[in-house]
N, C-alpha and C positions, 0 to 999 in steps of 0.2 A: 473641473473637482480639483481641491486642493488638496494636501497630504495631508492636513491636520483631518479636514472632513473625511476622507476615508480610513483613516486611522482610525477614527470614531466609529465608521459604520462596522469595523470589522474588530475593534472591541464590544461593539453591540452582538456581534455574530456569535462570538467567540462565546459572548456571556450566554445567551440564547440556547447554545448547543450543547452547555453543560447540565441542562434538565434531562437531555436524552438519551444521554451520557455514549451514543456514538457507533454504537455496534448495533447491527440489526440481528433480530431474533433468531435468522436463520442462518448465521453464520459463529460457527465453531471455530476457535481459534487455533484449536489443533489440528481439524479439519484440513482447515486455509494452508496452515505453516508444513502440514507432510505434503503439500498437493504442490505448494512451491518449492518443495524440498527435493521429490520426486522429478520436478519438470526441470529442476537445474542438476539433474544428475544426468537426465535425458538428453539435455542440451551439451553435456561433457561429455556426454560416450558420441552424440553425433560427432563430436568436434573433433573427438579424439580419431573417429574411422575416418575423417577426409582427412588426417594430416598423417598419413603415415612414413614421411618422407622425413620427417624427422626421428 
């Protein structure tokens, strides 16, 4: 597979993806972003609990 044919296939795939929007109907961006934020805060809290010597 050459670089040119791979690039052509990726362009075709990207053009087809524009019709669907890329988002699933059940995914709410606010919920996903809020969940990621809460998960990162939880990881930060766990990290600071294990690093008490500083």
